C-alpha positions as CSV (number, residue, x, y, z in Angstrom):
1,M,60.7,111.0,183.8
2,T,61.8,113.8,181.6
3,Y,59.7,116.5,179.9
4,I,62.3,117.8,177.6
5,T,61.1,117.3,174.1
6,K,63.0,117.1,170.8
7,P,62.2,119.3,167.8
8,Q,59.3,117.9,165.8
9,L,60.7,119.2,162.5
10,H,62.8,116.8,160.5
11,H,65.3,117.6,157.7
12,P,63.5,116.8,154.5
13,A,66.4,114.8,153.2
14,L,66.4,112.3,156.0
15,A,66.1,108.7,154.7
16,K,62.7,107.0,155.1
17,N,61.7,103.4,155.3
18,A,58.9,101.8,153.3
19,L,56.4,103.2,155.7
20,G,57.6,106.8,155.2
21,Y,59.0,107.0,158.7
22,T,62.5,108.5,159.4
23,R,64.7,107.2,162.2
24,R,63.7,110.3,164.1
25,D,60.1,109.1,164.1
26,Y,61.1,106.2,166.3
27,E,62.8,108.4,168.9
28,G,61.5,109.5,172.2
29,R,62.2,112.3,174.7
30,V,65.7,113.6,175.4
31,S,67.6,111.3,177.8
32,T,68.4,112.5,181.3
33,L,70.8,109.6,182.0
34,C,74.5,110.3,182.6
35,A,76.5,111.2,179.6
36,G,78.1,108.1,178.2
37,C,75.6,105.7,179.9
38,G,75.4,102.4,178.0
39,H,71.7,102.4,178.3
40,D,71.5,105.2,175.8
41,S,73.4,103.0,173.3
42,I,70.8,100.3,173.8
43,S,68.0,102.8,173.2
44,A,69.7,103.9,170.0
45,A,70.0,100.2,168.9
46,I,66.3,99.7,169.5
47,I,65.4,102.7,167.5
48,Q,67.6,101.5,164.7
49,A,66.2,98.0,164.8
50,V,62.6,99.0,164.7
51,Y,63.3,101.6,161.9
52,E,64.9,98.8,159.9
53,L,62.1,96.4,160.5
54,E,59.7,99.0,159.2
55,L,57.3,98.5,162.2
56,P,54.5,100.9,162.7
57,P,55.0,102.6,166.1
58,H,51.4,102.0,167.1
59,R,51.9,98.3,166.9
60,I,54.5,98.2,169.6
61,A,53.9,98.1,173.4
62,K,56.9,98.9,175.5
63,L,56.9,98.1,179.2
64,S,59.3,98.5,182.1
65,G,59.7,98.4,185.9
66,I,61.8,100.6,188.1
67,G,65.4,101.8,187.7
68,C,67.8,103.6,185.4
69,S,67.1,101.0,182.7
70,S,63.3,101.3,183.2
71,K,63.5,104.9,182.5
72,T,64.8,104.3,179.0
73,P,61.5,103.5,177.2
74,D,60.8,107.3,177.6
75,Y,63.7,107.8,175.2
76,F,62.6,105.7,172.3
77,L,59.4,105.0,170.4
78,G,57.6,108.1,171.7
79,H,54.5,107.2,169.6
80,S,54.2,103.6,170.8
81,H,52.1,102.3,173.7
82,G,53.8,102.4,177.0
83,F,53.5,101.3,180.6
84,N,55.9,101.8,183.5
85,T,55.0,99.2,186.1
86,V,56.1,99.0,189.8
87,H,59.5,97.4,190.8
88,G,60.0,94.0,189.3
89,R,56.4,93.5,188.1
90,M,56.9,94.3,184.4
91,P,56.7,90.6,183.2
92,S,53.2,90.0,184.7
93,V,51.7,93.2,183.5
94,L,53.2,92.5,180.0
95,T,51.8,88.9,180.2
96,G,48.2,90.3,180.9
97,A,48.5,92.9,178.0
98,N,49.8,90.1,175.7
99,L,46.8,87.9,176.6
100,A,44.3,90.7,176.0
101,N,45.8,91.9,172.7
102,R,48.0,89.5,170.8
103,D,48.2,91.8,167.7
104,L,50.7,94.1,169.5
105,I,54.5,93.5,169.4
106,Y,55.8,93.5,173.0
107,L,59.1,94.9,174.2
108,G,59.9,94.6,177.9
109,V,62.9,96.6,179.2
110,S,64.4,96.0,182.6
111,G,67.5,96.1,184.6
112,D,69.6,93.7,186.7
113,G,68.1,95.0,189.9
114,D,64.6,95.0,188.5
115,S,64.8,91.5,187.1
116,A,67.4,89.5,189.1
117,S,66.3,90.7,192.6
118,I,62.8,91.8,193.4
119,G,61.5,90.6,189.9
120,L,63.3,87.3,189.7
121,G,60.1,85.2,190.1
122,Q,58.4,87.4,187.6
123,F,61.2,86.9,185.1
124,A,61.2,83.2,185.6
125,H,57.5,82.7,184.9
126,A,57.6,85.0,181.8
127,M,60.4,82.8,180.3
128,R,58.9,79.4,181.2
129,R,55.4,80.3,179.9
130,G,56.7,81.4,176.6
131,V,55.1,84.9,176.5
132,N,55.6,86.3,173.0
133,M,57.9,89.2,173.9
134,L,61.4,90.6,173.6
135,Y,62.7,90.9,177.1
136,I,65.9,93.1,177.3
137,V,67.8,93.4,180.6
138,E,70.2,96.4,180.6
139,N,72.8,94.8,182.9
140,N,75.2,97.1,184.7
141,G,75.8,95.1,187.9
142,V,74.9,98.0,190.2
143,Y,72.0,99.9,191.7
144,G,72.7,103.2,190.0
145,L,69.7,105.1,191.4
146,T,70.8,104.3,194.9
147,K,74.5,105.2,194.5
148,G,76.2,102.1,193.3
149,Q,75.5,99.0,195.6
150,F,76.3,95.6,194.1
151,S,73.3,94.1,192.3
152,A,72.5,90.4,192.1
153,T,74.3,90.1,188.8
154,S,77.6,91.5,190.1
155,D,80.3,88.9,189.7
156,K,81.9,87.4,192.7
157,G,85.3,89.1,193.2
158,S,84.4,92.2,191.4
159,K,85.3,95.5,193.1
160,S,83.0,98.5,193.6
161,K,84.1,102.1,192.9
162,R,85.0,102.5,196.7
163,G,87.1,99.3,196.6
164,V,84.7,97.0,198.3
165,V,84.9,93.3,197.0
166,N,81.7,91.5,196.2
167,H,81.7,88.1,198.0
168,D,78.4,86.8,196.6
169,A,78.0,84.7,193.5
170,G,76.3,86.5,190.7
171,I,73.1,85.5,189.1
172,D,73.5,84.7,185.4
173,L,70.2,85.6,183.7
174,V,71.3,84.0,180.4
175,S,71.8,80.6,182.1
176,M,68.4,81.0,183.9
177,A,66.7,81.9,180.7
178,L,68.1,78.8,179.0
179,T,67.2,76.6,181.9
180,L,63.6,78.0,182.2
181,G,62.7,77.4,178.6
182,A,63.2,80.7,176.7
183,T,63.4,79.9,173.0
184,F,65.6,82.8,171.9
185,V,68.5,83.6,174.2
186,A,71.3,86.1,173.5
187,R,73.9,88.3,175.2
188,S,75.3,91.5,173.8
189,F,77.2,94.6,174.9
190,S,76.0,98.2,174.7
191,G,79.2,99.2,173.1
192,D,78.8,96.8,170.1
193,K,75.9,98.2,168.1
194,D,76.8,96.1,165.1
195,Q,76.0,93.0,167.1
196,L,73.2,94.3,169.3
197,T,71.0,95.8,166.6
198,P,70.5,92.6,164.6
199,L,69.9,90.7,167.8
200,I,67.1,93.1,168.7
201,R,65.6,92.8,165.2
202,A,65.7,89.0,165.5
203,G,64.2,89.0,169.0
204,L,61.3,91.3,168.0
205,M,60.5,88.9,165.1
206,H,60.8,85.7,167.2
207,Q,57.6,83.8,168.1
208,G,57.9,83.0,171.9
209,A,60.0,84.2,174.8
210,A,63.0,86.1,173.5
211,F,65.6,87.3,176.0
212,I,68.7,89.5,175.6
213,D,71.0,90.2,178.5
214,C,72.9,93.4,177.5
215,L,75.9,94.4,179.4
216,S,75.7,98.1,179.8
217,P,78.4,99.7,181.9
218,C,77.4,102.4,184.5
219,V,79.8,105.3,183.8
220,Q,79.1,106.7,187.3
221,F,79.5,103.7,189.6
222,N,80.7,100.7,187.7
223,N,83.2,101.6,185.0
224,H,86.5,101.4,186.9
225,A,89.5,98.9,187.2
226,G,88.3,95.9,189.2
227,S,84.8,96.0,187.8
228,T,83.7,93.1,185.6
229,K,81.0,95.2,183.9
230,S,83.2,98.1,182.7
231,F,83.7,99.0,179.1
232,D,87.4,97.9,179.2
233,Y,86.7,94.6,180.9
234,V,83.9,93.6,178.6
235,R,85.9,94.5,175.4
236,E,89.0,92.6,176.7
237,H,87.1,89.4,177.8
238,N,84.3,89.3,175.1
239,E,84.1,86.2,172.9
240,A,81.4,86.4,170.2
241,V,80.1,83.0,169.2
242,N,78.5,84.3,166.0
243,R,77.6,87.2,163.8
244,L,73.9,87.7,163.1
245,D,71.9,89.2,160.3
246,V,68.2,89.2,159.7
247,I,66.8,88.7,156.1
248,T,63.2,89.7,155.8
249,P,60.9,88.0,153.2
250,R,60.4,91.2,151.4
251,A,63.8,93.0,151.6
252,P,66.9,90.7,151.7
253,I,69.9,92.2,153.3
254,H,73.2,91.0,151.8
255,V,76.2,91.0,154.1
256,D,79.9,90.2,153.5
257,Y,81.3,88.0,156.2
258,A,84.8,86.6,156.5
259,P,85.2,82.9,155.3
260,G,83.6,80.4,157.6
261,E,80.4,78.5,158.0
262,T,77.1,80.2,157.8
263,V,73.9,78.7,159.2
264,Q,70.5,79.8,157.9
265,V,67.7,79.6,160.5
266,A,64.1,80.0,159.2
267,Q,61.6,81.8,161.4
268,H,57.9,81.3,161.8
269,D,57.2,84.5,159.8
270,G,59.2,83.6,156.9
271,S,62.3,85.7,157.8
272,V,65.7,84.1,157.9
273,L,68.4,84.5,160.5
274,S,71.8,84.2,158.9
275,L,74.3,83.1,161.6
276,H,78.0,83.3,160.8
277,K,79.7,80.9,163.2
278,L,82.8,82.2,164.9
279,A,83.3,79.9,167.9
280,E,84.5,76.5,166.8
281,L,81.8,73.7,167.0
282,Y,79.2,76.2,168.6
283,D,75.6,75.1,167.9
284,P,72.9,77.7,168.8
285,S,70.2,75.0,168.4
286,D,71.5,72.8,171.3
287,R,70.2,74.2,174.7
288,A,72.3,71.9,176.8
289,A,75.5,72.6,174.9
290,A,74.9,76.3,175.2
291,L,74.7,75.9,179.0
292,G,77.9,74.0,179.1
293,F,79.7,76.4,176.8
294,L,78.6,79.4,179.0
295,Q,79.9,77.7,182.1
296,A,83.2,76.7,180.6
297,K,83.9,80.2,179.3
298,Q,82.6,81.8,182.6
299,A,85.2,79.7,184.5
300,L,87.9,81.3,182.3
301,G,86.5,84.8,183.0
302,E,85.3,85.3,179.4
303,I,82.1,86.8,178.5
304,V,80.2,85.1,175.7
305,T,78.0,87.2,173.4
306,G,75.9,86.6,170.3
307,L,72.9,84.4,169.7
308,L,73.4,81.6,172.2
309,Y,70.2,79.5,171.6
310,I,67.2,79.6,169.3
311,D,64.3,77.3,168.7
312,P,62.8,78.5,165.4
313,S,59.7,76.3,165.7
314,A,58.7,77.5,169.2
315,G,55.2,78.4,170.0
316,D,54.0,81.0,172.6
317,L,51.5,81.3,175.5
318,H,48.6,81.8,173.2
319,E,49.3,78.5,171.4
320,A,49.7,76.7,174.8
321,L,46.4,78.1,176.0
322,N,44.6,77.6,172.6
323,T,43.2,81.1,172.5
324,V,41.3,82.4,169.5
325,E,43.0,84.4,166.8
326,T,41.0,87.5,167.5
327,P,42.4,89.5,170.3
328,L,40.5,89.0,173.5
329,N,39.9,92.8,173.9
330,A,38.2,92.8,170.5
331,L,35.7,90.0,171.4
332,A,32.0,91.0,171.8
333,E,29.6,89.9,174.5
334,P,28.2,87.0,172.6
335,E,31.7,85.5,172.3
336,L,32.6,86.2,175.9
337,V,29.3,85.2,177.4
338,P,28.1,82.1,175.4
339,G,25.0,81.5,177.6
340,A,23.6,79.0,180.1
341,A,23.6,76.1,177.7
342,A,27.3,76.3,177.0
343,L,28.0,76.7,180.7
344,E,26.0,73.6,181.4
345,A,27.8,71.6,178.7
346,I,31.2,72.6,180.2
347,N,30.2,71.7,183.7
348,A,28.8,68.4,182.4
349,S,32.1,67.5,180.8
350,L,33.8,67.9,184.2
351,R,31.6,65.7,186.2
């Protein structure tokens, strides 16, 4: 945790969104991560996405676990709700918060060690239950805080900074999210802000479990020749399946793409995702095809990025549990304790 604060004064000419906030208003404390860390680029993309969506900071709840990645919520959205959980337990804490107050927008930030090792079971249940959240994994393939050991997402055959070869198969969190039932699944790269920022915007607006696996090279321990999570390797082996833009109901954003097919995907809140298809025959609405495409490209050593799957009609955990529209933390005693007669009626229905 850092206690270095940024100046509170802003230049009067800074651009403001419709709420009157500048981009600076969505920042946090000064980062203490290594210079050039990909995680800082992800933080910048989150700040830009929330600024463009014109979201009030007090409506956002950011939660994290333990690790370099889980420190980053201190570096963005300094005026939002925040909670730093124990190692690997962010999804269950976020699930409880979401059930108590459905009016907040939930952003979970984790790392490959936090989610793919000690928190793997937590990750799985958050995806399959459809918790309404955006879950971002800042994936660098190493344990940066403990000096660069391979993590569970390190690819088989990759080399550490010391030249040690990883002999274990890596866990692909994107494939897991698809299998477990996430309704928005994407992968991006911290070095591609033009792709990552719209993905974050779309994920925040999605109703249901949204997951983004963001490759984020560790400049200290995993950015060398032989690493499959380095800046150079990702750039050389990246295949983007689409280009994404978010068109809100109130303020359309017009973009100029190269000639090709464009798919419009309507969201539950009236916003539209404009997907410009790059990969031949790729369909982001086919879960099974997305899995097959990932596996085929993985066998070729290619890294697929973009919006890989979306179900625009998906529901969330509140819909599955049939909870009331009023947040549970706002219900008064009469609604929470209906009385002996209601309890007897419930018991009688179960006999």
